[in-house]
C-alpha positions as CSV (number, residue, x, y, z in Angstrom):
1,M,55.8,121.7,-7.8
2,N,56.2,124.7,-4.9
3,D,60.0,124.5,-4.9
4,S,60.4,124.3,-8.9
5,P,60.2,127.6,-10.7
6,G,59.8,125.8,-14.2
7,W,56.0,124.2,-13.1
8,A,54.3,127.8,-13.0
9,S,52.2,128.7,-15.6
10,P,53.8,131.6,-17.6
11,G,52.2,134.8,-17.1
12,S,53.1,135.5,-21.1
13,A,52.6,133.3,-23.7
14,P,56.0,132.6,-24.8
15,S,54.9,129.8,-27.2
16,D,52.5,132.0,-29.3
17,G,54.2,133.0,-32.7
18,K,57.7,132.9,-31.5
19,E,60.2,131.6,-33.9
20,K,64.1,131.0,-33.3
21,A,66.4,133.6,-35.8
22,I,68.0,131.5,-38.6
23,P,71.9,132.1,-38.6
24,R,73.2,134.0,-41.8
25,P,76.4,132.6,-43.3
26,S,79.8,135.0,-43.0
27,D,81.0,137.2,-45.6
28,P,84.2,136.2,-47.4
29,Q,87.4,137.6,-45.4
30,D,89.3,138.6,-48.1
31,G,86.8,140.9,-49.5
32,S,87.4,139.4,-53.3
33,G,83.5,139.0,-54.1
34,P,80.0,138.2,-52.9
35,T,79.4,135.3,-50.9
36,G,78.4,132.0,-53.1
37,Q,80.4,133.2,-56.3
38,W,82.7,130.5,-58.0
39,S,86.0,131.1,-59.6
40,P,85.9,131.0,-63.5
41,E,88.6,128.6,-63.4
42,Q,87.3,125.0,-62.6
43,P,88.9,121.8,-62.7
44,P,87.9,119.4,-65.7
45,P,84.6,116.9,-64.3
46,G,85.4,113.7,-62.6
47,Q,89.0,115.0,-61.5
48,W,88.1,116.1,-58.0
49,S,90.8,115.0,-55.1
50,P,91.6,115.9,-52.1
51,P,95.1,117.9,-51.6
52,S,98.0,115.9,-51.1
53,N,101.2,116.2,-49.0
54,P,104.1,116.7,-50.9
55,G,107.4,116.1,-49.4
56,G,106.6,117.0,-46.0
57,G,109.5,119.5,-45.8
58,P,110.1,122.9,-44.1
59,G,107.6,125.5,-44.9
60,N,104.8,122.8,-46.2
61,R,101.7,123.0,-44.0
62,P,100.3,120.0,-42.6
63,P,97.2,118.3,-44.4
64,A,93.9,119.5,-42.6
65,P,92.1,117.0,-40.6
66,G,89.7,114.9,-42.3
67,W,91.6,114.9,-45.8
68,G,93.5,111.5,-45.7
69,G,96.2,112.4,-43.9
70,G,95.4,113.9,-40.5
71,P,93.4,113.0,-37.5
72,Q,89.8,112.7,-37.6
73,R,87.5,115.2,-35.4
74,Q,84.0,115.5,-35.0
75,G,84.1,118.7,-36.1
76,W,80.6,118.7,-37.8
77,A,79.0,116.3,-35.3
78,G,76.1,118.5,-34.3
79,P,75.2,120.0,-31.1
80,P,76.1,118.4,-27.9
81,P,73.4,116.0,-26.2
82,A,70.7,117.3,-24.2
83,A,71.3,117.6,-20.0
84,K,69.6,114.7,-18.8
85,P,69.5,114.9,-14.7
86,G,66.8,112.8,-14.5
87,V,64.6,109.7,-16.2
88,I,64.3,112.1,-19.8
89,P,66.9,114.7,-21.7
90,L,65.6,118.1,-21.6
91,R,64.6,118.5,-25.0
92,P,61.4,117.7,-27.0
93,L,60.5,114.1,-26.5
94,S,59.8,111.3,-28.9
95,L,56.9,108.8,-28.5
96,G,59.7,106.1,-27.3
97,E,61.0,108.6,-24.7
98,I,57.9,109.1,-23.4
99,L,56.8,105.8,-23.0
100,D,60.5,104.7,-21.7
101,G,60.5,107.4,-19.3
102,S,57.2,106.5,-17.4
103,V,58.7,102.9,-17.1
104,S,62.3,104.1,-16.0
105,A,60.7,106.5,-13.3
106,L,58.4,103.3,-11.7
107,R,61.8,101.3,-12.0
108,A,63.7,103.7,-10.1
109,H,61.0,104.7,-7.5
110,W,59.1,101.4,-7.6
111,R,59.0,100.8,-3.9
112,T,57.2,104.5,-3.7
113,A,55.1,104.3,-6.8
114,L,54.3,100.5,-7.3
115,G,53.8,99.8,-3.5
116,F,51.4,103.2,-3.1
117,S,49.5,101.5,-6.6
118,L,49.3,97.9,-5.0
119,T,48.0,99.0,-1.8
120,V,45.2,101.3,-3.5
121,S,44.6,98.2,-5.5
122,V,44.1,95.6,-3.2
123,V,41.8,97.8,-1.0
124,T,39.9,98.4,-4.1
125,Q,39.6,94.9,-5.3
126,I,38.5,93.9,-1.9
127,A,35.8,96.5,-1.6
128,V,34.4,95.5,-5.5
129,I,34.5,91.8,-4.5
130,L,32.4,92.1,-1.5
131,M,29.8,94.4,-3.2
132,Q,29.7,91.5,-6.2
133,R,29.2,89.0,-3.8
134,Y,26.5,90.6,-1.3
135,L,25.3,94.0,-2.5
136,L,24.9,93.6,-6.3
137,P,21.9,91.7,-8.0
138,E,22.2,88.6,-10.0
139,P,22.9,89.0,-13.7
140,T,19.5,88.8,-15.8
141,S,19.3,85.8,-17.6
142,I,18.5,85.9,-21.5
143,D,16.4,83.5,-23.6
144,P,18.1,82.7,-26.4
145,N,14.9,81.8,-28.1
146,A,13.0,84.7,-27.6
147,T,11.9,87.0,-30.6
148,G,10.1,90.3,-30.9
149,A,9.4,92.4,-28.0
150,E,10.1,89.7,-25.7
151,A,13.7,89.9,-27.0
152,L,14.0,93.7,-26.5
153,R,12.9,93.5,-23.3
154,Q,15.3,90.8,-22.2
155,T,18.0,93.0,-23.9
156,A,16.9,96.2,-22.2
157,D,16.8,94.5,-18.8
158,S,20.3,92.5,-19.3
159,A,22.1,96.2,-20.3
160,R,20.4,97.6,-17.1
161,S,21.6,94.9,-15.0
162,T,24.9,95.3,-16.5
163,L,25.5,99.3,-15.9
164,I,24.1,98.4,-12.3
165,S,26.8,96.1,-11.8
166,L,29.3,98.0,-13.2
167,A,28.6,101.3,-11.8
168,P,30.3,100.7,-8.3
169,A,33.2,98.9,-9.7
170,S,33.8,101.8,-12.4
171,L,33.3,104.5,-9.2
172,L,35.8,102.6,-6.8
173,S,38.2,102.3,-9.9
174,M,38.0,106.0,-10.6
175,I,38.8,107.0,-7.4
176,A,41.8,104.4,-7.0
177,T,43.0,105.9,-10.4
178,L,42.7,109.2,-8.9
179,F,44.6,108.7,-5.8
180,T,47.4,106.7,-8.1
181,A,47.8,109.4,-10.5
182,S,48.3,112.4,-7.9
183,V,50.9,110.3,-6.0
184,V,52.8,109.4,-9.5
185,T,52.5,112.8,-10.7
186,V,54.7,114.2,-8.0
187,I,56.8,111.3,-8.3
188,I,57.6,111.7,-12.1
189,S,57.9,115.5,-11.7
190,R,60.7,114.6,-8.9
191,S,62.2,112.3,-11.4
192,V,62.7,114.3,-14.1
193,L,65.1,116.5,-11.8
194,G,66.9,113.4,-10.8
195,R,65.8,114.1,-7.2
196,P,65.0,111.2,-4.7
197,T,61.3,111.1,-3.4
198,T,59.5,109.1,-0.7
199,L,55.7,108.1,-0.3
200,A,55.5,110.7,2.6
201,D,56.6,113.3,0.5
202,S,54.8,112.7,-2.3
203,W,51.4,112.3,-0.6
204,A,52.2,115.2,1.2
205,E,52.1,117.3,-1.8
206,A,49.7,115.5,-4.0
207,R,46.9,115.5,-1.1
208,P,45.9,119.1,-1.4
209,R,45.1,118.5,-5.2
210,V,43.0,115.6,-4.4
211,L,39.7,116.9,-4.2
212,P,40.4,119.5,-7.1
213,L,41.5,116.5,-8.9
214,L,38.4,114.9,-8.2
215,G,36.4,117.8,-9.0
216,L,38.0,117.5,-12.4
217,T,37.2,114.1,-13.2
218,V,33.5,114.6,-12.2
219,L,33.2,117.6,-14.4
220,V,34.9,116.0,-17.6
221,A,32.3,113.0,-17.0
222,V,29.2,115.1,-16.6
223,I,30.2,117.0,-20.0
224,M,30.9,113.9,-21.7
225,A,27.5,112.4,-20.4
226,S,25.7,115.9,-21.6
227,I,27.2,115.4,-25.0
228,M,25.9,111.9,-25.3
229,A,22.8,113.0,-24.2
230,V,21.8,115.7,-26.2
231,G,23.2,113.5,-29.2
232,I,20.9,110.5,-29.1
233,G,17.9,112.3,-26.8
234,P,16.1,113.6,-29.8
235,G,15.7,110.4,-31.4
236,L,15.2,108.3,-28.4
237,L,12.2,110.9,-28.0
238,L,10.8,110.4,-31.4
239,G,10.5,106.6,-31.1
240,S,10.1,105.5,-34.6
241,E,12.4,104.2,-37.4
242,A,13.5,108.0,-38.2
243,G,13.9,108.4,-34.5
244,A,16.1,105.4,-34.4
245,A,18.2,106.6,-37.5
246,L,18.5,109.9,-35.9
247,A,19.7,108.7,-32.4
248,F,22.6,106.5,-34.8
249,L,23.8,109.8,-36.2
250,G,23.5,111.8,-33.0
251,F,25.3,108.9,-31.5
252,A,28.3,108.8,-33.9
253,A,28.3,112.7,-33.8
254,A,28.5,112.7,-30.0
255,C,31.4,110.2,-30.2
256,V,33.2,112.2,-32.3
257,V,33.0,115.3,-30.0
258,M,33.7,113.4,-26.7
259,L,37.1,111.8,-28.4
260,W,37.9,115.5,-29.3
261,L,37.5,117.1,-26.0
262,N,39.0,113.9,-24.4
263,V,42.1,114.6,-26.2
264,S,42.3,118.1,-25.7
265,F,41.7,118.0,-21.9
266,A,44.1,114.8,-21.7
267,L,46.7,117.2,-19.9
268,A,44.2,119.1,-17.5
269,A,45.4,116.6,-14.6
270,P,49.0,117.3,-14.8
271,A,48.2,120.9,-14.9
272,L,46.0,121.1,-12.0
273,M,48.9,119.1,-10.0
274,L,51.8,120.3,-11.0
275,E,51.1,124.4,-11.6
276,R,48.4,124.5,-8.6
277,Q,45.6,125.7,-11.3
278,S,41.8,125.7,-10.7
279,I,39.6,123.1,-12.5
280,V,38.3,125.4,-15.3
281,A,41.9,127.1,-15.7
282,A,43.3,123.4,-15.8
283,L,41.0,122.5,-18.5
284,R,41.7,125.7,-20.8
285,R,45.6,125.1,-20.0
286,S,45.5,121.7,-21.4
287,A,43.5,123.0,-24.6
288,K,46.0,125.5,-25.3
289,L,49.0,123.1,-24.9
290,V,47.3,120.5,-27.2
291,R,46.3,123.0,-29.7
292,G,48.1,122.3,-32.6
293,A,49.2,119.0,-31.6
294,W,46.1,117.0,-31.3
295,W,46.8,114.3,-33.8
296,R,50.5,113.6,-32.0
297,T,48.6,113.6,-28.5
298,F,45.8,111.4,-30.0
299,G,48.4,109.0,-31.2
300,I,50.4,108.6,-28.0
301,L,47.3,108.0,-25.8
302,A,45.8,105.5,-28.4
303,L,49.1,103.5,-28.4
304,T,49.8,103.8,-24.7
305,Y,46.2,102.5,-24.1
306,L,46.6,99.7,-26.4
307,L,49.4,98.6,-24.8
308,T,47.4,98.8,-21.4
309,F,44.6,96.6,-23.1
310,L,47.0,94.0,-24.3
311,L,48.7,93.9,-20.7
312,T,44.8,93.3,-19.3
313,F,44.4,90.7,-21.9
314,L,47.7,88.8,-21.2
315,V,46.9,88.8,-17.7
316,S,43.2,88.4,-17.5
317,I,42.9,85.2,-19.7
318,P,45.2,82.9,-17.9
319,F,43.8,84.0,-14.2
320,G,40.1,83.7,-15.9
321,I,40.9,80.0,-16.8
322,I,42.6,79.1,-13.6
323,A,39.3,80.8,-12.3
324,V,36.7,78.8,-13.9
325,I,38.8,75.6,-13.2
326,A,39.0,76.5,-9.2
327,D,35.4,77.3,-8.8
328,G,34.2,74.0,-10.7
329,T,31.9,76.3,-13.4
330,E,31.4,74.9,-16.9
331,V,32.8,76.8,-19.6
332,S,29.5,76.0,-21.5
333,D,27.6,78.0,-18.5
334,L,29.6,81.2,-19.0
335,F,28.6,81.5,-22.8
336,G,24.8,79.9,-22.5
337,G,21.6,82.1,-21.5
338,T,21.4,81.3,-18.0
339,A,23.9,83.5,-15.8
340,P,26.0,81.2,-13.7
341,S,26.5,81.6,-10.1
342,V,30.4,82.1,-9.1
343,G,31.5,81.4,-6.0
344,W,34.3,82.8,-3.8
345,P,37.2,80.9,-5.6
346,F,36.1,82.5,-9.0
347,L,36.2,86.0,-7.2
348,I,39.2,85.7,-5.3
349,V,41.5,84.4,-8.4
350,T,40.1,87.1,-11.0
351,G,40.5,89.4,-8.3
352,I,44.2,88.8,-8.0
353,G,44.5,89.2,-11.8
354,E,42.9,92.5,-11.4
355,V,45.3,93.5,-8.6
356,I,48.2,92.7,-10.8
357,V,46.8,94.9,-14.0
358,S,45.9,97.8,-11.6
359,T,49.3,97.7,-10.0
360,L,51.1,98.0,-13.5
361,I,48.5,99.9,-15.4
362,Y,47.5,103.0,-12.8
363,P,51.0,104.5,-12.6
364,F,52.3,103.5,-16.5
365,V,49.3,105.7,-17.7
366,A,49.8,108.3,-15.2
367,G,53.4,108.6,-15.7
368,V,52.9,108.9,-19.6
369,M,50.3,111.8,-19.2
370,A,52.9,113.4,-16.8
371,L,55.7,113.3,-19.3
372,L,53.6,114.0,-22.5
373,Y,52.5,117.4,-20.4
374,M,56.3,118.0,-20.0
375,D,56.8,117.4,-23.4
376,Q,54.1,120.2,-24.8
377,R,55.9,122.5,-22.5
378,I,59.3,122.0,-23.5
379,R,58.0,122.5,-27.4
380,R,56.3,125.5,-26.4
381,E,57.4,127.3,-23.7
382,A,61.4,126.0,-23.3
383,L,60.4,124.4,-20.2
384,D,63.4,122.5,-20.2
385,L,65.3,125.7,-19.5
386,D,63.5,126.2,-16.4
387,L,64.0,122.5,-15.4
388,A,67.6,122.7,-15.9
389,R,67.6,125.6,-13.5
390,A,65.6,123.6,-10.8
391,A,67.8,120.4,-11.3
392,G,71.0,122.9,-10.4
393,L,72.7,121.8,-13.6
394,P,76.1,124.5,-14.6
395,G,75.6,126.8,-17.5
396,Y,71.9,127.4,-16.7
397,G,71.4,130.6,-15.0
398,D,68.8,133.3,-14.7
399,N,70.1,135.0,-17.9
400,T,69.9,132.0,-20.2
401,P,68.0,132.7,-23.5
402,R,65.1,130.6,-23.9
403,S,64.8,129.1,-27.3
């Protein structure tokens, strides 16, 4: 953010090789001996007891707090809780706090975040339905009794038809995700500081970064496609059984590399939005933040996408059943070899289900990414101190030492 000094990428590397000093215990005040030396006269085992308060007359000291006679005080309760000006405490976050922070930010700014996401989802789904109805070809029919070369040809034709049908919808979904992620990232950054925001303010701040964010997404997609082509290309060129085995091994290796890069580049979008980084610099920034925490980042992302899959499944199943009933399509036709011809009722009902899912999933995933980025910077660069100063909290002046 332009008005928050905490988002700027630090010039030095405060997270590299910096450790907190460990306090040492103080020496005895009476100078009788070294620290930790016990007296030679010890009571018999099993006869330890707290000091009593004999008499309570003059000259007797009152019992120390916490020894049975005095009031209890929390002298050893630990450090005070972290400051929380917004939706998250300003300290390293747990998994539950990241997920809850994303939901809390969307609930606090539901008109801005969910309203924008709903508008984008409706426009996207209308375009997808019109393309499915008028522009995309009919699905290819498959003969279940076909064998040999004919079965392979039908499988290839079906796969090609499926890719052609999914490509426009995937492209529109990617664009919708970019617009939603850009606005939600700004909303999350304001929510962390406890600042209100409007859709006009969020869009005005996010708009200059939409094209770079699109370039980042396209570059990552090209990198992944290139890795997959390098993995399976040699095997496909051979065209024999050995080539098929080589293509399978290349496919497996490419999937591993793609998974590693996807996790390493997961924080590039928040870095590009909040730090105003360039595309290549955002990728390097993300790789640096994820380094040393790859498995933790992978686990959080895997759980996030699992939750979104479960939500999609729970919403899509009832809407799919209603769509089949409203369209008059036989359930057996959906699983038969002949591709069913669906009508407007089917497309409209399934489109409503897609709108509901997209409205909830797009901002939730974007919020998790933004908070995961902030958590990594808090852990590695003491971003919590910069956020506390930006939020105007007392006791966080410019001379506050970094942890």
